[in-house]
C-alpha positions in Angstrom: 11.2 13.1 9.0 9.9 10.1 10.7 7.8 10.9 13.8 6.5 8.1 16.1 4.6 8.3 19.4 4.0 6.4 22.4 0.5 7.2 23.9 -0.3 5.4 27.1 -3.4 6.0 29.2 -2.8 6.7 32.9 -5.4 4.3 34.2 -3.0 1.7 35.4 0.8 1.1 35.6 3.0 0.3 32.4 4.1 -3.4 32.0 6.6 -5.2 29.7 4.1 -5.0 26.6 4.2 -1.3 27.0 7.9 -1.2 27.2 8.3 -3.3 24.1 6.0 -0.9 22.1 7.7 2.2 23.5 11.2 0.8 22.6 10.1 -0.1 19.1 8.5 3.4 18.4 11.6 5.0 20.0 14.1 3.0 18.0 12.3 3.4 14.7 12.4 7.1 15.0 16.0 7.3 16.1 17.2 5.0 13.3 15.7 7.4 10.7 17.0 10.5 12.4 13.4 11.5 13.4 11.4 12.3 16.6 9.8 10.1 19.2 6.8 11.6 21.0 5.2 11.1 24.3 1.6 11.7 24.5 -0.6 11.0 27.7 -4.1 9.8 26.7 -5.9 11.0 29.8 -9.6 11.4 29.0 -10.8 8.1 30.5 -12.9 9.8 33.1 -12.3 9.0 36.7 -10.0 6.1 35.8 -7.3 8.5 34.7 -4.8 9.2 37.5 -2.4 12.1 36.9 0.3 10.6 39.2 0.6 7.6 36.9 1.8 10.0 34.1 4.8 10.9 36.2 5.5 7.3 36.9 5.3 6.7 33.0 8.1 9.4 32.5 10.2 7.7 35.1 9.6 4.3 33.5 10.8 5.6 30.0 13.9 7.4 31.5 14.7 4.2 33.4 14.6 2.2 30.1 17.1 4.7 28.6 14.6 6.3 26.1 14.6 10.0 25.2 11.3 11.8 23.9 9.7 15.0 23.3 6.3 15.5 25.1 3.3 16.8 23.4 0.2 18.1 25.0 -2.0 15.6 26.7 -5.4 14.7 25.5 -7.4 16.5 28.3 -5.9 19.7 26.7 -7.4 18.9 23.2 -11.2 18.5 24.1 -12.2 21.4 21.8 -10.8 19.9 18.9 -12.6 16.5 19.6 -15.8 18.4 19.9 -15.3 20.4 16.6 -14.5 17.3 14.6 -17.5 15.4 16.0 -19.8 18.2 15.4 -18.5 18.5 11.9 -19.1 14.8 11.3 -22.5 15.0 12.9 -23.6 18.1 10.8 -22.6 16.3 7.6 -24.7 13.2 8.5 -21.8 10.7 9.3 -22.7 10.2 12.9 -26.0 9.3 14.6 -27.1 9.2 18.2 -27.4 5.9 20.1 -29.0 5.4 23.6 -28.6 1.7 23.6 -26.8 0.2 26.5 -24.3 -2.6 26.4 -26.8 -4.9 28.1 -29.5 -3.9 25.5 -27.0 -4.7 22.5 -26.1 -8.1 24.1 -29.6 -9.0 24.4 -30.1 -8.7 20.5 -27.3 -11.4 20.3 -25.2 -9.4 17.8 -22.4 -11.1 15.9 -18.9 -10.4 17.1 -16.5 -8.3 14.8 -12.9 -7.2 15.0 -13.9 -4.5 17.6 -16.1 -6.6 19.8 -20.0 -6.7 19.4 -21.2 -5.4 16.2 -23.9 -2.9 16.7 -27.1 -3.7 14.6 -28.1 -0.1 13.9 -31.1 -0.1 16.3 -31.1 3.6 16.8 -30.2 4.6 13.3 -32.9 6.9 11.9 -35.0 6.7 15.1 -36.5 9.5 17.1 -34.8 9.2 20.3 -35.6 10.4 23.9 -33.5 13.5 24.2 -33.3 13.2 28.0 -31.4 9.9 27.7 -27.6 9.9 27.4 -26.6 9.1 23.8 -23.3 8.1 22.2 -22.6 9.1 18.6 -21.9 6.2 16.1 -20.3 6.4 12.8 -22.7 5.4 9.9 -20.0 3.4 8.2 -22.2 2.5 5.1 -22.7 6.3 4.3 -19.2 7.1 5.1 -17.7 4.4 2.7 -20.2 5.6 0.0 -18.8 9.0 0.1 -15.1 8.3 0.7 -14.9 5.5 -2.1 -12.1 2.7 -1.9 -9.2 3.6 0.7 -5.9 2.1 1.2 -3.4 2.2 4.1 0.2 0.9 4.4 1.5 -1.0 7.2 5.4 -1.5 7.1 5.1 -5.1 8.1 1.9 -6.3 6.4 2.0 -4.1 3.2 -0.8 -2.2 1.5 -4.2 -2.9 3.1 -7.7 -2.2 1.6 -9.4 0.2 4.0 -12.7 -1.2 4.9 -14.0 -1.1 8.4 -17.5 -2.6 7.7 -16.6 -5.7 9.5 -16.5 -3.7 12.8 -20.0 -2.1 12.0 -21.0 1.4 13.4 -18.5 2.0 15.9 -18.9 4.6 18.6 -16.9 7.9 17.8 -18.2 9.9 20.8 -19.0 8.0 24.1 -21.9 8.9 26.4 -19.5 9.6 29.3 -16.4 11.1 27.4 -15.6 13.7 24.9 -14.3 11.2 22.2 -13.6 7.5 21.7 -10.1 6.2 21.2 -10.8 6.2 17.4 -11.5 9.9 17.1 -9.0 11.1 19.7 -6.1 9.1 18.6 -6.8 10.0 14.9 -6.9 13.7 15.5 -4.0 13.6 17.9 -1.7 11.8 15.4 -2.5 14.4 12.8 -2.0 17.4 15.0 1.3 16.0 16.4 2.7 15.3 12.9 3.2 11.6 13.5 4.2 10.0 10.3 4.5 6.3 11.5 1.9 5.2 13.8 3.7 2.5 16.0 1.5 0.2 18.1 0.5 -3.4 18.7 -1.0 -5.8 16.3 -4.2 -6.0 18.4 -5.2 -2.6 17.0 -4.5 -3.6 13.4 -8.4 -3.8 12.8 -8.9 -0.3 14.4 -6.8 1.2 11.7 -9.5 0.6 9.0 -11.7 2.8 11.1 -8.9 5.5 11.6 -8.3 5.6 7.8 -12.0 6.4 7.1 -11.9 9.2 9.7 -8.8 10.7 8.1 -10.6 10.7 4.8 -13.9 12.2 6.2 -11.9 14.9 8.1 -9.2 15.6 5.2 -6.3 14.6 7.7 -3.0 13.5 6.5 -2.3 9.8 6.1 0.7 8.3 8.0 2.0 4.8 7.6 1.5 2.2 10.2 3.8 -0.2 12.1 1.8 -2.9 14.0 4.4 -4.8 15.9 3.7 -8.3 17.6 2.4 -8.1 21.2 3.7 -9.9 24.3 1.7 -12.8 25.7 1.8 -14.3 29.1 2.2 -18.0 30.2 -1.5 -18.7 29.2 -1.1 -17.0 25.8 -3.0 -13.9 26.7 -2.0 -10.4 26.0 -0.3 -8.6 28.8 -2.8 -6.5 30.6 -3.1 -4.1 33.5 -6.3 -5.7 34.5 -4.8 -9.1 34.8 -2.0 -7.7 37.2 0.8 -8.2 34.7 4.0 -7.1 36.6 4.6 -3.4 36.3 7.7 -1.4 35.1 7.4 0.6 38.3 7.7 -2.5 40.4 10.8 -3.7 38.5 12.3 -0.2 38.6 11.8 0.3 42.3 13.1 -3.2 42.9 16.5 -2.3 41.7 16.2 -3.9 38.2 18.5 -2.5 35.5 16.1 -0.8 33.0 18.6 -0.3 30.2 19.5 -4.0 30.4 15.9 -5.0 30.4 15.4 -2.7 27.2 18.4 -4.4 25.5 16.9 -7.9 26.2 13.5 -6.7 24.9 15.2 -5.6 21.6 16.7 -9.0 21.2 13.2 -10.5 21.9 14.4 -12.1 25.2 11.6 -12.0 27.7 11.1 -13.1 31.3 9.9 -16.5 32.0 6.4 -17.2 31.0 6.3 -14.3 28.4 6.3 -14.9 24.7 6.0 -12.9 21.5 2.9 -13.3 19.5 3.6 -15.4 16.3 7.2 -15.6 17.2 
């Protein structure tokens, strides 16, 4: 059975980019006679606002979507800790006390996930009183997993190699898990068979594939769809004030009509589809 999911974080309202992604995941599941899941990713510290999750549900209903809701991430913290402790015990994670400013001062190269950490803390004796993140020792991980592959419906078979991103953070200093660990564990727990998300997360899938191998998790397929861009060619984003679905809904716009237009790649003025 095809199982897809839409997994928004309640740290800002949904916009058209979210709608496009949710509709694509919903339709892929329905076309295959499968299930479409809603999962609230609410472990972003004080930025997570519970009232936004209710707004998300109203937005999806307004678009004409139907879903099964699974437990929010805030109910799954024990599973994140258990997996992180397992990886740490087996030597795949190491603590890192570096701040973002300290890493920037080293003038690291840029990779698919931003600044590539130069491994400053690897193998070092650290001050136990300083807050520490846990990073993935990618060279050790890949040495043990050997060659990996993953399949994207649109792009085909990919060689799974996250070395370009460096030793990414798996457990953040201020949160129980990074997006990489939480999303990978949740997709496995929820039985997701087709991970549907924007092309901007394509590179992250290499990291998730390694975590699946290390944690002996099932391997789904992926569907990385194009993303929506604003008039300046930038990805729609909450932080840039992209018009929210809630504003459109409360303004009396027809959500089902909007969904039909998005399915046809007909977008409001100033918005375009990446690589259209």
